[in-house]
ROVEX-130722 format. One record per residue (C-alpha): residue number from 1; chain; x, y, z. Coordinates in Angstrom, 1 decimal. Layout:
REM residues N
   num   cadena       px       py       pz
   NUM        A        X        Y        Z
...
REM end
This chain:
REM residues 178
   num   cadena       px       py       pz
     1        A    -12.0    -15.7      3.0
     2        A    -13.1    -15.7     -0.3
     3        A    -15.3    -18.7     -1.4
     4        A    -13.0    -19.3     -4.0
     5        A     -9.4    -20.1     -3.7
     6        A     -7.2    -17.5     -5.2
     7        A     -4.8    -18.8     -7.4
     8        A     -2.3    -15.7     -6.5
     9        A     -2.3    -13.6     -3.6
    10        A     -2.9    -10.2     -2.5
    11        A     -0.4     -8.1     -1.2
    12        A     -0.7     -4.7      0.2
    13        A      1.8     -1.8      0.4
    14        A      1.2      1.0      2.5
    15        A      3.0      4.1      4.6
    16        A      2.7      7.4      4.6
    17        A      2.7      9.6      1.4
    18        A      6.5      9.5      0.4
    19        A      7.9      6.1      1.7
    20        A      8.3      4.4     -1.6
    21        A      5.4      2.8     -2.2
    22        A      4.5      3.5     -5.7
    23        A      8.2      2.5     -6.6
    24        A      8.6     -0.5     -4.7
    25        A      4.9     -1.6     -6.1
    26        A      6.0     -1.0    -10.1
    27        A      9.2     -2.8     -9.2
    28        A      7.2     -6.0     -7.6
    29        A      5.1     -6.2    -10.3
    30        A      7.5     -6.1    -13.2
    31        A      9.3     -8.9    -11.0
    32        A      6.6    -11.0    -10.2
    33        A      3.9    -10.7    -12.9
    34        A      1.1     -9.6    -10.3
    35        A     -1.1     -6.4    -11.1
    36        A     -0.1     -3.0    -10.0
    37        A     -3.1     -1.7     -8.8
    38        A     -2.5      2.5     -7.3
    39        A     -5.5      3.3     -5.5
    40        A     -4.9      6.8     -6.4
    41        A     -5.0      6.2    -10.0
    42        A     -7.8      3.8     -9.9
    43        A     -9.6      6.4     -7.8
    44        A     -9.0      9.2    -10.7
    45        A     -9.9      6.6    -13.5
    46        A    -13.1      5.4    -11.9
    47        A    -14.3      9.3    -10.6
    48        A    -14.1      7.7     -7.0
    49        A    -13.3     11.7     -5.5
    50        A    -15.5     13.8     -3.7
    51        A    -14.9     17.6     -2.6
    52        A    -12.0     19.0     -2.5
    53        A    -10.1     19.8      0.5
    54        A     -8.9     23.2      0.6
    55        A     -6.6     22.2      4.0
    56        A     -4.7     19.3      2.6
    57        A     -4.7     20.6     -1.4
    58        A     -6.6     17.2     -2.5
    59        A     -9.7     15.6     -3.4
    60        A    -11.8     13.5     -1.0
    61        A    -11.8      9.6     -1.4
    62        A    -15.3      8.1     -2.1
    63        A    -14.1      5.1     -0.2
    64        A    -17.3      2.7     -0.8
    65        A    -17.3      3.3     -4.7
    66        A    -14.0      2.6     -4.6
    67        A    -14.1     -0.5     -2.7
    68        A    -17.1     -1.8     -5.1
    69        A    -14.9     -1.5     -8.2
    70        A    -12.0     -3.0     -6.6
    71        A    -14.1     -6.1     -5.2
    72        A    -14.3     -8.0     -8.4
    73        A    -10.2     -8.1     -9.1
    74        A     -9.3     -8.6     -5.7
    75        A    -11.6    -11.5     -5.1
    76        A     -9.7    -13.1     -8.0
    77        A     -5.8    -12.2     -6.5
    78        A     -2.9    -11.7     -8.0
    79        A     -3.0     -8.0     -6.7
    80        A     -0.3     -5.4     -5.6
    81        A     -2.4     -2.7     -3.9
    82        A     -0.4      0.5     -3.1
    83        A     -2.2      3.1     -1.0
    84        A     -1.3      5.6      1.8
    85        A     -4.2      3.9      4.1
    86        A     -5.0      0.5      5.1
    87        A     -7.9      0.4      7.4
    88        A    -11.1      0.6      4.8
    89        A    -10.3     -2.3      2.9
    90        A    -12.0     -5.7      3.6
    91        A     -9.5     -8.0      5.9
    92        A    -10.3    -10.8      3.5
    93        A     -8.5     -9.0      0.5
    94        A     -5.0     -9.4      1.9
    95        A     -2.6    -12.5      2.3
    96        A     -0.1     -9.9      3.6
    97        A      0.2     -6.3      4.2
    98        A      4.0     -4.4      4.2
    99        A      3.8     -1.2      5.7
   100        A      7.0      0.8      4.5
   101        A      9.0      3.4      6.8
   102        A     11.3      5.8      6.1
   103        A     13.5      8.0      8.6
   104        A     11.7     11.4      9.3
   105        A     14.5     13.6      8.0
   106        A     14.9     11.8      4.5
   107        A     10.8     11.6      4.3
   108        A     10.8     15.6      4.9
   109        A     12.7     16.1      1.7
   110        A     11.0     13.7     -0.1
   111        A      7.7     15.2      0.4
   112        A      9.2     18.9      0.1
   113        A     10.2     18.0     -3.4
   114        A      7.1     17.1     -4.2
   115        A      5.6     20.5     -3.1
   116        A      4.3     19.6      0.1
   117        A      4.3     22.5      2.3
   118        A      2.3     23.9      5.6
   119        A     -0.4     21.6      7.3
   120        A     -0.2     18.9      4.8
   121        A      3.6     18.6      5.1
   122        A      3.4     18.6      8.9
   123        A      0.7     16.0      9.6
   124        A      2.2     13.8      7.0
   125        A      5.8     13.7      9.0
   126        A      3.6     13.7     12.0
   127        A      2.1     10.6     10.9
   128        A      5.6      8.9     10.3
   129        A      6.6     10.0     13.8
   130        A      3.9      8.1     15.5
   131        A      3.5      5.4     13.3
   132        A      0.0      6.1     12.1
   133        A     -0.1      3.8      9.2
   134        A      1.5      1.0     10.8
   135        A     -0.6      1.1     14.0
   136        A     -3.8      1.3     11.6
   137        A     -2.7     -1.6      9.4
   138        A     -1.6     -3.6     13.2
   139        A     -5.5     -2.8     14.1
   140        A     -7.0     -3.9     10.6
   141        A     -5.6     -7.2     10.1
   142        A     -4.1    -10.1     11.9
   143        A     -0.6     -9.4     13.3
   144        A      1.2    -12.4     11.7
   145        A      0.7    -10.5      8.2
   146        A      1.7     -7.2      8.8
   147        A      5.3     -6.4      8.2
   148        A      7.1     -3.1      8.8
   149        A     10.2     -2.5      6.4
   150        A     12.8      0.2      6.3
   151        A     12.9      2.2      3.2
   152        A     15.3      5.0      3.1
   153        A     17.7      3.8      0.8
   154        A     17.8      2.2     -2.8
   155        A     19.7     -0.8     -1.2
   156        A     17.0     -1.4      1.1
   157        A     14.2     -1.0     -1.7
   158        A     15.8     -3.9     -3.4
   159        A     16.1     -5.9     -0.2
   160        A     12.3     -5.3      0.3
   161        A     11.4     -6.1     -3.0
   162        A     13.6     -9.4     -2.8
   163        A     11.8    -10.5      0.5
   164        A      8.4    -10.0     -0.9
   165        A      9.5    -12.2     -3.7
   166        A     10.7    -14.8     -1.1
   167        A      7.5    -14.4      0.4
   168        A      5.3    -15.1     -2.6
   169        A      7.5    -18.4     -3.8
   170        A      6.6    -19.3     -0.4
   171        A      2.9    -18.8     -0.6
   172        A      3.0    -20.3     -3.6
   173        A      4.6    -24.0     -2.3
   174        A      1.8    -23.4      0.5
   175        A     -0.6    -23.4     -1.8
   176        A      0.5    -25.7     -4.0
   177        A      0.5    -23.5     -7.1
   178        A      3.3    -24.3     -9.4
REM end
């Protein structure tokens, strides 16, 4: 736990690429006033990228450098962090973790539309099939703060956003935040 009590919580939205993390985080930020932290964008802007991975066709994240950059604003609270991994963030940063899940056929279509192919496509579909991100989140955070959310349709997205907003309202009541 941080030494100073936060007046707003930190939320992690995680899941396999293509499950709708960024869309949900952006909409949540608009509804709640919390700050959306797109980890991939933060990494690019702050030069937290190492060599380029030719197999996955993307740069490798410098996790330590990124965590150093995020530390101050995470300790203050009020963040919605959006990233496809969960295991390298400090447990103390998050009050709740939402793992978005999508049916494989829908995910396949979303990823191919983004240009994913070959090993990158196959590995991301496998990641969803084997619940890799969900298992990673459960191994990294207390069970009671990790929640799986189905995110196949815009209706489910809206339900998920409403659920997070209800959780936020309850968090504020529980922490005497007006």
